[in-house]
C-alpha atoms as an extended CHARMM CRD file, in Angstrom:
* protein
*
       259  EXT
         1         1  MET       CA            -15.8860000000       31.2030000000      -44.6360000000  PROA      1               0.0000000000
         2         2  VAL       CA            -17.7470000000       32.9310000000      -41.5950000000  PROA      2               0.0000000000
         3         3  ASP       CA            -16.3900000000       32.5240000000      -38.5400000000  PROA      3               0.0000000000
         4         4  GLU       CA            -19.7800000000       31.5740000000      -36.6340000000  PROA      4               0.0000000000
         5         5  ARG       CA            -18.9000000000       32.3770000000      -33.1820000000  PROA      5               0.0000000000
         6         6  ALA       CA            -18.2280000000       36.1150000000      -33.8400000000  PROA      6               0.0000000000
         7         7  ARG       CA            -21.3010000000       35.8830000000      -35.7630000000  PROA      7               0.0000000000
         8         8  HSD       CA            -23.4150000000       34.9870000000      -32.6340000000  PROA      8               0.0000000000
         9         9  PHE       CA            -21.8500000000       37.4010000000      -30.5250000000  PROA      9               0.0000000000
        10        10  ARG       CA            -22.0160000000       40.2240000000      -32.9690000000  PROA      10              0.0000000000
        11        11  ARG       CA            -25.6410000000       39.9580000000      -32.6340000000  PROA      11              0.0000000000
        12        12  LEU       CA            -25.8430000000       39.5820000000      -29.1270000000  PROA      12              0.0000000000
        13        13  ARG       CA            -24.0430000000       42.6310000000      -28.7200000000  PROA      13              0.0000000000
        14        14  ARG       CA            -26.9910000000       44.4090000000      -31.6210000000  PROA      14              0.0000000000
        15        15  LEU       CA            -29.5840000000       42.9590000000      -29.4850000000  PROA      15              0.0000000000
        16        16  ARG       CA            -28.5260000000       44.1550000000      -26.8120000000  PROA      16              0.0000000000
        17        17  ARG       CA            -28.2450000000       47.7970000000      -28.0360000000  PROA      17              0.0000000000
        18        18  SER       CA            -30.8810000000       47.4770000000      -29.3510000000  PROA      18              0.0000000000
        19        19  ALA       CA            -33.1530000000       46.6410000000      -26.0990000000  PROA      19              0.0000000000
        20        20  ARG       CA            -31.7670000000       49.4970000000      -23.9340000000  PROA      20              0.0000000000
        21        21  HSD       CA            -32.7050000000       51.8180000000      -26.9890000000  PROA      21              0.0000000000
        22        22  TRP       CA            -36.1860000000       50.6730000000      -27.0260000000  PROA      22              0.0000000000
        23        23  SER       CA            -36.4050000000       50.7370000000      -23.4940000000  PROA      23              0.0000000000
        24        24  VAL       CA            -35.1220000000       54.3660000000      -22.8630000000  PROA      24              0.0000000000
        25        25  LEU       CA            -37.7640000000       55.2020000000      -25.7120000000  PROA      25              0.0000000000
        26        26  ALA       CA            -40.3130000000       53.5110000000      -23.6690000000  PROA      26              0.0000000000
        27        27  GLY       CA            -39.5360000000       54.7130000000      -20.8640000000  PROA      27              0.0000000000
        28        28  GLY       CA            -39.5160000000       58.5670000000      -22.0510000000  PROA      28              0.0000000000
        29        29  LEU       CA            -42.6110000000       58.3810000000      -24.1040000000  PROA      29              0.0000000000
        30        30  GLY       CA            -44.5120000000       56.7350000000      -20.9340000000  PROA      30              0.0000000000
        31        31  GLY       CA            -43.3310000000       59.4710000000      -18.7440000000  PROA      31              0.0000000000
        32        32  ALA       CA            -44.7510000000       62.3200000000      -21.2900000000  PROA      32              0.0000000000
        33        33  ALA       CA            -47.9970000000       60.6580000000      -21.4010000000  PROA      33              0.0000000000
        34        34  ALA       CA            -48.5900000000       60.2660000000      -17.5480000000  PROA      34              0.0000000000
        35        35  VAL       CA            -47.3220000000       63.8590000000      -17.5960000000  PROA      35              0.0000000000
        36        36  LEU       CA            -49.3960000000       65.7120000000      -19.9290000000  PROA      36              0.0000000000
        37        37  THR       CA            -51.9570000000       63.2880000000      -19.7660000000  PROA      37              0.0000000000
        38        38  PRO       CA            -53.5880000000       65.0910000000      -16.2130000000  PROA      38              0.0000000000
        39        39  TYR       CA            -51.5930000000       68.1910000000      -16.8810000000  PROA      39              0.0000000000
        40        40  ALA       CA            -54.4980000000       69.1560000000      -20.0680000000  PROA      40              0.0000000000
        41        41  GLY       CA            -57.3040000000       66.3130000000      -19.9490000000  PROA      41              0.0000000000
        42        42  LEU       CA            -58.1610000000       62.9140000000      -21.9010000000  PROA      42              0.0000000000
        43        43  GLY       CA            -57.7550000000       63.9450000000      -25.7360000000  PROA      43              0.0000000000
        44        44  LEU       CA            -56.5290000000       63.1200000000      -29.3960000000  PROA      44              0.0000000000
        45        45  PRO       CA            -52.8150000000       64.4170000000      -28.7460000000  PROA      45              0.0000000000
        46        46  ASP       CA            -53.2240000000       62.1690000000      -24.6250000000  PROA      46              0.0000000000
        47        47  ALA       CA            -53.9440000000       59.0040000000      -27.2280000000  PROA      47              0.0000000000
        48        48  ALA       CA            -50.9460000000       59.5750000000      -30.1070000000  PROA      48              0.0000000000
        49        49  TRP       CA            -48.9520000000       59.6850000000      -26.6750000000  PROA      49              0.0000000000
        50        50  ALA       CA            -50.3450000000       56.2970000000      -24.7930000000  PROA      50              0.0000000000
        51        51  GLY       CA            -50.2260000000       55.0460000000      -27.9100000000  PROA      51              0.0000000000
        52        52  ALA       CA            -46.5540000000       55.3690000000      -29.2070000000  PROA      52              0.0000000000
        53        53  ALA       CA            -45.6360000000       54.7340000000      -25.3470000000  PROA      53              0.0000000000
        54        54  GLY       CA            -47.4800000000       51.4990000000      -24.6990000000  PROA      54              0.0000000000
        55        55  SER       CA            -45.8340000000       50.7240000000      -28.5530000000  PROA      55              0.0000000000
        56        56  ALA       CA            -42.4760000000       51.6500000000      -27.5130000000  PROA      56              0.0000000000
        57        57  ILE       CA            -43.5360000000       49.7720000000      -24.0280000000  PROA      57              0.0000000000
        58        58  ALA       CA            -44.0480000000       46.3460000000      -26.2660000000  PROA      58              0.0000000000
        59        59  VAL       CA            -41.3890000000       46.2940000000      -28.4990000000  PROA      59              0.0000000000
        60        60  ALA       CA            -38.8120000000       47.2030000000      -25.7310000000  PROA      60              0.0000000000
        61        61  ALA       CA            -40.3890000000       44.1750000000      -23.7450000000  PROA      61              0.0000000000
        62        62  TRP       CA            -39.9180000000       41.7380000000      -27.0870000000  PROA      62              0.0000000000
        63        63  ARG       CA            -36.7090000000       42.8340000000      -27.3360000000  PROA      63              0.0000000000
        64        64  TRP       CA            -35.1420000000       41.4010000000      -24.2110000000  PROA      64              0.0000000000
        65        65  VAL       CA            -37.2160000000       38.5010000000      -24.5160000000  PROA      65              0.0000000000
        66        66  ASP       CA            -35.6960000000       37.7530000000      -28.2360000000  PROA      66              0.0000000000
        67        67  LEU       CA            -31.9440000000       38.9000000000      -26.2000000000  PROA      67              0.0000000000
        68        68  ARG       CA            -32.7880000000       36.2650000000      -23.8270000000  PROA      68              0.0000000000
        69        69  ALA       CA            -33.3630000000       33.6560000000      -25.8410000000  PROA      69              0.0000000000
        70        70  LEU       CA            -30.0240000000       34.1190000000      -27.5590000000  PROA      70              0.0000000000
        71        71  ALA       CA            -27.6610000000       34.8360000000      -24.3370000000  PROA      71              0.0000000000
        72        72  ALA       CA            -29.4900000000       30.9380000000      -23.7570000000  PROA      72              0.0000000000
        73        73  VAL       CA            -27.8000000000       29.5110000000      -27.2090000000  PROA      73              0.0000000000
        74        74  PRO       CA            -24.4610000000       27.6930000000      -26.3770000000  PROA      74              0.0000000000
        75        75  ALA       CA            -22.2540000000       29.7280000000      -28.4700000000  PROA      75              0.0000000000
        76        76  PRO       CA            -20.4800000000       28.6610000000      -31.0220000000  PROA      76              0.0000000000
        77        77  PRO       CA            -16.8500000000       27.1700000000      -30.0800000000  PROA      77              0.0000000000
        78        78  ALA       CA            -14.1840000000       29.3170000000      -31.0130000000  PROA      78              0.0000000000
        79        79  LEU       CA            -11.9010000000       28.1940000000      -34.2320000000  PROA      79              0.0000000000
        80        80  ASP       CA             -8.7960000000       26.3940000000      -34.6150000000  PROA      80              0.0000000000
        81        81  PRO       CA             -5.7410000000       28.8730000000      -34.9070000000  PROA      81              0.0000000000
        82        82  ALA       CA             -4.3030000000       27.3260000000      -37.9060000000  PROA      82              0.0000000000
        83        83  GLU       CA             -8.2310000000       27.2440000000      -39.3580000000  PROA      83              0.0000000000
        84        84  VAL       CA             -8.0590000000       31.0170000000      -39.0480000000  PROA      84              0.0000000000
        85        85  ALA       CA             -4.8940000000       31.7560000000      -40.2480000000  PROA      85              0.0000000000
        86        86  ALA       CA             -6.4470000000       29.0740000000      -43.5260000000  PROA      86              0.0000000000
        87        87  ARG       CA             -9.0990000000       31.6950000000      -43.5150000000  PROA      87              0.0000000000
        88        88  SER       CA             -7.3700000000       34.4850000000      -43.7310000000  PROA      88              0.0000000000
        89        89  ARG       CA             -5.3320000000       33.3600000000      -45.9760000000  PROA      89              0.0000000000
        90        90  ALA       CA             -7.5660000000       32.3270000000      -48.7340000000  PROA      90              0.0000000000
        91        91  ARG       CA             -9.2700000000       35.5950000000      -48.1710000000  PROA      91              0.0000000000
        92        92  LEU       CA             -6.2830000000       37.6350000000      -48.9450000000  PROA      92              0.0000000000
        93        93  VAL       CA             -5.3740000000       35.3050000000      -52.2510000000  PROA      93              0.0000000000
        94        94  ALA       CA             -9.0430000000       35.9230000000      -53.4310000000  PROA      94              0.0000000000
        95        95  ALA       CA             -8.2670000000       39.8940000000      -52.9200000000  PROA      95              0.0000000000
        96        96  VAL       CA             -5.0520000000       39.3640000000      -54.5650000000  PROA      96              0.0000000000
        97        97  GLU       CA             -6.4880000000       37.0850000000      -57.9700000000  PROA      97              0.0000000000
        98        98  ARG       CA             -8.9790000000       39.6310000000      -58.1800000000  PROA      98              0.0000000000
        99        99  LEU       CA             -6.2600000000       42.6920000000      -59.7530000000  PROA      99              0.0000000000
       100       100  PRO       CA             -5.7340000000       42.3940000000      -62.5220000000  PROA      100             0.0000000000
       101       101  VAL       CA             -2.0570000000       41.3040000000      -62.4910000000  PROA      101             0.0000000000
       102       102  GLY       CA             -2.8500000000       39.0620000000      -59.1850000000  PROA      102             0.0000000000
       103       103  PRO       CA             -3.2200000000       35.3360000000      -60.7950000000  PROA      103             0.0000000000
       104       104  GLY       CA              0.6050000000       35.6030000000      -62.2850000000  PROA      104             0.0000000000
       105       105  VAL       CA              1.6880000000       37.4090000000      -58.8600000000  PROA      105             0.0000000000
       106       106  LEU       CA              0.2310000000       34.4800000000      -57.1010000000  PROA      106             0.0000000000
       107       107  ALA       CA              1.8080000000       32.0150000000      -59.7850000000  PROA      107             0.0000000000
       108       108  GLU       CA              5.1920000000       33.4920000000      -59.4120000000  PROA      108             0.0000000000
       109       109  VAL       CA              4.8250000000       33.2040000000      -55.3720000000  PROA      109             0.0000000000
       110       110  ARG       CA              3.7570000000       29.9840000000      -55.5370000000  PROA      110             0.0000000000
       111       111  ARG       CA              7.0920000000       29.4080000000      -58.1700000000  PROA      111             0.0000000000
       112       112  VAL       CA              9.1630000000       30.6910000000      -55.5560000000  PROA      112             0.0000000000
       113       113  ARG       CA              8.1980000000       29.2280000000      -53.0160000000  PROA      113             0.0000000000
       114       114  SER       CA              8.2500000000       25.3910000000      -54.6750000000  PROA      114             0.0000000000
       115       115  ARG       CA             12.0000000000       26.5540000000      -55.3980000000  PROA      115             0.0000000000
       116       116  PHE       CA             12.4650000000       27.4350000000      -52.4070000000  PROA      116             0.0000000000
       117       117  ALA       CA             10.6510000000       24.4690000000      -50.3960000000  PROA      117             0.0000000000
       118       118  LEU       CA             13.7260000000       22.1560000000      -52.3740000000  PROA      118             0.0000000000
       119       119  ARG       CA             16.8590000000       23.6870000000      -51.5100000000  PROA      119             0.0000000000
       120       120  GLY       CA             19.7970000000       22.3140000000      -50.8520000000  PROA      120             0.0000000000
       121       121  THR       CA             18.1540000000       18.9520000000      -52.8240000000  PROA      121             0.0000000000
       122       122  THR       CA             19.1720000000       17.0550000000      -55.6100000000  PROA      122             0.0000000000
       123       123  ALA       CA             15.8390000000       18.0440000000      -57.4190000000  PROA      123             0.0000000000
       124       124  ALA       CA             16.2060000000       21.6310000000      -56.4760000000  PROA      124             0.0000000000
       125       125  ASP       CA             18.8520000000       21.9780000000      -59.8020000000  PROA      125             0.0000000000
       126       126  ALA       CA             16.0320000000       20.1320000000      -61.8590000000  PROA      126             0.0000000000
       127       127  TRP       CA             13.2220000000       21.6640000000      -60.8030000000  PROA      127             0.0000000000
       128       128  ALA       CA             14.9160000000       25.0850000000      -61.5050000000  PROA      128             0.0000000000
       129       129  ARG       CA             15.5070000000       23.6850000000      -65.3440000000  PROA      129             0.0000000000
       130       130  LEU       CA             11.6320000000       22.6440000000      -65.8500000000  PROA      130             0.0000000000
       131       131  ASP       CA             10.4080000000       25.9780000000      -64.4080000000  PROA      131             0.0000000000
       132       132  ARG       CA             12.5630000000       27.7650000000      -66.9510000000  PROA      132             0.0000000000
       133       133  ALA       CA             11.2070000000       25.4760000000      -69.4870000000  PROA      133             0.0000000000
       134       134  ALA       CA              7.6160000000       25.4910000000      -68.4060000000  PROA      134             0.0000000000
       135       135  LEU       CA              7.3350000000       28.9150000000      -68.7690000000  PROA      135             0.0000000000
       136       136  THR       CA              8.9470000000       29.1350000000      -72.2950000000  PROA      136             0.0000000000
       137       137  LEU       CA              6.6890000000       26.4950000000      -72.7240000000  PROA      137             0.0000000000
       138       138  ALA       CA              3.3810000000       29.3520000000      -71.7670000000  PROA      138             0.0000000000
       139       139  GLY       CA              5.5480000000       31.7600000000      -73.8830000000  PROA      139             0.0000000000
       140       140  LEU       CA              4.8310000000       29.6510000000      -76.9580000000  PROA      140             0.0000000000
       141       141  ALA       CA              1.2920000000       28.3650000000      -75.5690000000  PROA      141             0.0000000000
       142       142  GLY       CA             -0.8950000000       30.6660000000      -77.6140000000  PROA      142             0.0000000000
       143       143  ARG       CA              1.0690000000       29.7430000000      -80.8780000000  PROA      143             0.0000000000
       144       144  LEU       CA              0.3890000000       26.1490000000      -80.3130000000  PROA      144             0.0000000000
       145       145  THR       CA             -3.1670000000       25.5930000000      -82.5830000000  PROA      145             0.0000000000
       146       146  GLY       CA             -3.9850000000       22.6670000000      -84.2810000000  PROA      146             0.0000000000
       147       147  LEU       CA             -1.9510000000       19.5600000000      -84.3680000000  PROA      147             0.0000000000
       148       148  ALA       CA              0.4190000000       20.9670000000      -81.7430000000  PROA      148             0.0000000000
       149       149  GLU       CA             -2.6260000000       21.2480000000      -78.9360000000  PROA      149             0.0000000000
       150       150  PRO       CA             -2.4840000000       17.6380000000      -77.8820000000  PROA      150             0.0000000000
       151       151  ALA       CA              1.3550000000       18.2390000000      -77.0060000000  PROA      151             0.0000000000
       152       152  VAL       CA              0.5260000000       20.9290000000      -75.1900000000  PROA      152             0.0000000000
       153       153  ARG       CA             -1.5790000000       19.0270000000      -72.9350000000  PROA      153             0.0000000000
       154       154  GLU       CA              0.6310000000       16.4060000000      -72.9450000000  PROA      154             0.0000000000
       155       155  ALA       CA              3.0510000000       19.2060000000      -71.5010000000  PROA      155             0.0000000000
       156       156  ALA       CA              0.9340000000       20.3100000000      -68.6350000000  PROA      156             0.0000000000
       157       157  GLU       CA              0.1700000000       16.7260000000      -67.6240000000  PROA      157             0.0000000000
       158       158  ALA       CA              4.0650000000       16.1470000000      -67.6550000000  PROA      158             0.0000000000
       159       159  ASP       CA              4.9280000000       18.8410000000      -65.4890000000  PROA      159             0.0000000000
       160       160  ARG       CA              2.5270000000       18.2260000000      -62.8710000000  PROA      160             0.0000000000
       161       161  SER       CA              3.5810000000       14.8050000000      -63.1160000000  PROA      161             0.0000000000
       162       162  LEU       CA              7.2600000000       15.6170000000      -62.4720000000  PROA      162             0.0000000000
       163       163  ARG       CA              6.5980000000       18.3500000000      -59.7300000000  PROA      163             0.0000000000
       164       164  ASP       CA              5.4400000000       15.8810000000      -57.9980000000  PROA      164             0.0000000000
       165       165  LEU       CA              8.3600000000       13.4770000000      -58.4500000000  PROA      165             0.0000000000
       166       166  ALA       CA             11.1720000000       15.8120000000      -57.7860000000  PROA      166             0.0000000000
       167       167  ASN       CA              9.1640000000       16.1520000000      -53.8980000000  PROA      167             0.0000000000
       168       168  ARG       CA              9.3310000000       12.7170000000      -53.5670000000  PROA      168             0.0000000000
       169       169  VAL       CA             12.6720000000       12.7140000000      -54.6050000000  PROA      169             0.0000000000
       170       170  ALA       CA             13.7850000000       15.4470000000      -52.1650000000  PROA      170             0.0000000000
       171       171  GLY       CA             11.3370000000       14.2220000000      -49.2730000000  PROA      171             0.0000000000
       172       172  VAL       CA             13.0970000000       10.6070000000      -49.7420000000  PROA      172             0.0000000000
       173       173  GLU       CA             16.3250000000       12.0590000000      -49.8560000000  PROA      173             0.0000000000
       174       174  ARG       CA             15.4330000000       14.0590000000      -45.9620000000  PROA      174             0.0000000000
       175       175  ALA       CA             14.6840000000       11.3800000000      -45.1210000000  PROA      175             0.0000000000
       176       176  LEU       CA             17.8250000000        9.3880000000      -45.7550000000  PROA      176             0.0000000000
       177       177  LYS       CA             20.0350000000       11.8150000000      -43.8690000000  PROA      177             0.0000000000
       178       178  LEU       CA             17.7070000000       10.5440000000      -40.4970000000  PROA      178             0.0000000000
       179       179  ALA       CA             17.3680000000        6.7970000000      -41.3500000000  PROA      179             0.0000000000
       180       180  PRO       CA             19.7070000000        4.1920000000      -40.0320000000  PROA      180             0.0000000000
       181       181  ALA       CA             22.6860000000        2.6310000000      -41.1490000000  PROA      181             0.0000000000
       182       182  GLU       CA             21.3880000000       -0.6940000000      -41.9510000000  PROA      182             0.0000000000
       183       183  ALA       CA             18.3300000000        1.1940000000      -44.0170000000  PROA      183             0.0000000000
       184       184  ARG       CA             20.2440000000        3.2620000000      -45.5780000000  PROA      184             0.0000000000
       185       185  GLY       CA             20.8430000000        0.7670000000      -48.6240000000  PROA      185             0.0000000000
       186       186  SER       CA             17.8390000000        0.5120000000      -50.0450000000  PROA      186             0.0000000000
       187       187  LEU       CA             16.6020000000        3.7990000000      -49.2310000000  PROA      187             0.0000000000
       188       188  ALA       CA             20.0350000000        5.4290000000      -51.2460000000  PROA      188             0.0000000000
       189       189  GLU       CA             18.6830000000        2.9710000000      -54.1270000000  PROA      189             0.0000000000
       190       190  ALA       CA             15.2770000000        4.2500000000      -54.5120000000  PROA      190             0.0000000000
       191       191  HSD       CA             16.6510000000        7.2700000000      -54.1980000000  PROA      191             0.0000000000
       192       192  ALA       CA             18.8670000000        7.5320000000      -56.9680000000  PROA      192             0.0000000000
       193       193  THR       CA             16.4920000000        5.5990000000      -59.0830000000  PROA      193             0.0000000000
       194       194  LEU       CA             14.0720000000        8.7030000000      -58.5740000000  PROA      194             0.0000000000
       195       195  VAL       CA             16.7530000000       11.1650000000      -59.6110000000  PROA      195             0.0000000000
       196       196  GLY       CA             17.3030000000        9.0700000000      -62.2840000000  PROA      196             0.0000000000
       197       197  GLN       CA             13.5590000000        9.4600000000      -63.4110000000  PROA      197             0.0000000000
       198       198  LEU       CA             13.1150000000       12.9630000000      -62.3190000000  PROA      198             0.0000000000
       199       199  GLU       CA             16.7140000000       13.6460000000      -64.9490000000  PROA      199             0.0000000000
       200       200  SER       CA             15.4180000000       12.0130000000      -67.7120000000  PROA      200             0.0000000000
       201       201  GLY       CA             11.6550000000       13.1830000000      -67.1940000000  PROA      201             0.0000000000
       202       202  VAL       CA             13.0070000000       16.8890000000      -67.5610000000  PROA      202             0.0000000000
       203       203  ALA       CA             15.2840000000       16.0610000000      -70.2020000000  PROA      203             0.0000000000
       204       204  ALA       CA             12.7510000000       15.2240000000      -72.3370000000  PROA      204             0.0000000000
       205       205  TYR       CA             10.4560000000       18.2880000000      -71.4210000000  PROA      205             0.0000000000
       206       206  GLU       CA             13.1690000000       20.2300000000      -72.8700000000  PROA      206             0.0000000000
       207       207  ARG       CA             13.3000000000       18.5070000000      -76.0660000000  PROA      207             0.0000000000
       208       208  LEU       CA              9.6000000000       19.2540000000      -76.4990000000  PROA      208             0.0000000000
       209       209  VAL       CA              9.4420000000       22.8370000000      -75.5010000000  PROA      209             0.0000000000
       210       210  VAL       CA             12.8100000000       22.5990000000      -78.3490000000  PROA      210             0.0000000000
       211       211  ALA       CA             10.2460000000       21.0890000000      -80.3520000000  PROA      211             0.0000000000
       212       212  ALA       CA              7.2130000000       22.9070000000      -80.0770000000  PROA      212             0.0000000000
       213       213  ALA       CA              9.4970000000       26.1950000000      -80.5190000000  PROA      213             0.0000000000
       214       214  GLY       CA             10.9320000000       25.0380000000      -84.1980000000  PROA      214             0.0000000000
       215       215  TYR       CA              6.9150000000       23.9890000000      -84.5250000000  PROA      215             0.0000000000
       216       216  VAL       CA              6.3890000000       28.0720000000      -84.6240000000  PROA      216             0.0000000000
       217       217  ALA       CA              9.1070000000       28.8620000000      -85.7610000000  PROA      217             0.0000000000
       218       218  GLU       CA              8.0830000000       26.7600000000      -89.5480000000  PROA      218             0.0000000000
       219       219  ASP       CA              4.5780000000       27.8640000000      -88.7040000000  PROA      219             0.0000000000
       220       220  ALA       CA              5.7920000000       31.7470000000      -88.9180000000  PROA      220             0.0000000000
       221       221  HSD       CA              8.1130000000       31.1380000000      -92.1610000000  PROA      221             0.0000000000
       222       222  PRO       CA              5.5490000000       29.2960000000      -94.8040000000  PROA      222             0.0000000000
       223       223  SER       CA              7.3630000000       27.4850000000      -97.7150000000  PROA      223             0.0000000000
       224       224  THR       CA              5.3160000000       29.2160000000     -100.2250000000  PROA      224             0.0000000000
       225       225  GLN       CA              5.3120000000       32.9370000000     -101.0120000000  PROA      225             0.0000000000
       226       226  ASP       CA              2.5310000000       34.8590000000      -99.3550000000  PROA      226             0.0000000000
       227       227  PRO       CA              0.2340000000       36.1900000000     -101.8620000000  PROA      227             0.0000000000
       228       228  SER       CA              0.0390000000       39.4250000000     -100.7800000000  PROA      228             0.0000000000
       229       229  ALA       CA              3.5600000000       40.1650000000     -101.7260000000  PROA      229             0.0000000000
       230       230  THR       CA              3.3930000000       38.1080000000     -105.0820000000  PROA      230             0.0000000000
       231       231  ARG       CA              0.2900000000       40.0670000000     -106.0550000000  PROA      231             0.0000000000
       232       232  LEU       CA              2.5380000000       43.7290000000     -104.8030000000  PROA      232             0.0000000000
       233       233  THR       CA              5.2560000000       42.5990000000     -107.7830000000  PROA      233             0.0000000000
       234       234  GLU       CA              3.4210000000       41.6380000000     -110.1660000000  PROA      234             0.0000000000
       235       235  ALA       CA              2.2740000000       45.3310000000     -110.0970000000  PROA      235             0.0000000000
       236       236  THR       CA              5.6070000000       46.8120000000     -109.5780000000  PROA      236             0.0000000000
       237       237  ASP       CA              6.2960000000       44.9870000000     -113.0260000000  PROA      237             0.0000000000
       238       238  LEU       CA              3.2140000000       46.2510000000     -114.7010000000  PROA      238             0.0000000000
       239       239  LEU       CA              3.8050000000       49.7090000000     -113.6360000000  PROA      239             0.0000000000
       240       240  HSD       CA              7.5470000000       49.5080000000     -114.6950000000  PROA      240             0.0000000000
       241       241  GLY       CA              6.2330000000       48.2980000000     -118.1540000000  PROA      241             0.0000000000
       242       242  VAL       CA              3.7050000000       50.7480000000     -118.3770000000  PROA      242             0.0000000000
       243       243  ALA       CA              6.3740000000       54.1040000000     -117.2170000000  PROA      243             0.0000000000
       244       244  SER       CA              8.9250000000       52.3880000000     -120.1030000000  PROA      244             0.0000000000
       245       245  ALA       CA              5.9500000000       52.0910000000     -122.9960000000  PROA      245             0.0000000000
       246       246  LEU       CA              5.1230000000       56.3420000000     -122.3430000000  PROA      246             0.0000000000
       247       247  ALA       CA              8.9890000000       56.7130000000     -122.0360000000  PROA      247             0.0000000000
       248       248  GLU       CA              8.9810000000       55.0900000000     -125.6890000000  PROA      248             0.0000000000
       249       249  LEU       CA              6.7450000000       56.6570000000     -127.1450000000  PROA      249             0.0000000000
       250       250  ARG       CA              6.9520000000       60.5730000000     -126.7610000000  PROA      250             0.0000000000
       251       251  THR       CA             10.4910000000       59.6560000000     -127.8400000000  PROA      251             0.0000000000
       252       252  THR       CA              9.6000000000       58.0750000000     -131.1010000000  PROA      252             0.0000000000
       253       253  HSD       CA              6.0340000000       59.6340000000     -131.7250000000  PROA      253             0.0000000000
       254       254  THR       CA              6.3330000000       62.6540000000     -134.0500000000  PROA      254             0.0000000000
       255       255  PRO       CA              3.2870000000       64.9930000000     -133.4210000000  PROA      255             0.0000000000
       256       256  LEU       CA              1.3170000000       65.9600000000     -135.9880000000  PROA      256             0.0000000000
       257       257  ARG       CA              0.8720000000       70.0460000000     -137.6810000000  PROA      257             0.0000000000
       258       258  THR       CA             -1.6990000000       71.8500000000     -138.8540000000  PROA      258             0.0000000000
       259       259  PRO       CA             -1.3720000000       73.5660000000     -141.7170000000  PROA      259             0.0000000000
């Protein structure tokens, strides 16, 4: 997004420079017309000098009027520093995403930042396991087609849900450290429940990844033999048979002699 305040002042500076430029030009042409017209009398060149001077004076006047009108408009309010930082970060992310390796680099940076945010909590280990399983499944996703496509969609939904659950576990754990003694019992119970759900969910996700790897392995090794390999074997056997027949024919056949 464009900073409206900065754009307002840029337009004001450009208009002021233009007004000054046309004022100087109008003054120069007007002075030249005032000196040269009485010097040689009225003629066609004098009409050109006078027309150019009048046009420059009119444009300069319009520029000064526009400048005063724009200066009378209140400048837009300054942006909040947090908003400025967010916009700068968004522009930087957009520039990186246009690079060939940009999306992968950004994904890795987000993954490391998320893992760093959970450092020191119970959810950190489960998050690391989920990361490894998700990377493994991403490498297999291109081969999980046909009947396996619904499982890939379910895995994506489960990944988002488990990451949200891990953040909730970390939040409750941090709140547990600050809670008074009378409130720690219920919070500890809720934390234990969330940790159990997270552990069981990550384990189920890992089992799904193992099943996906088994599907890819079975799909790459069909039970029946490849037809091309079968045809090559048959052609090889045929050539061996022809070669054996020719060898036997040469050893047993006696050529006829002409009288």
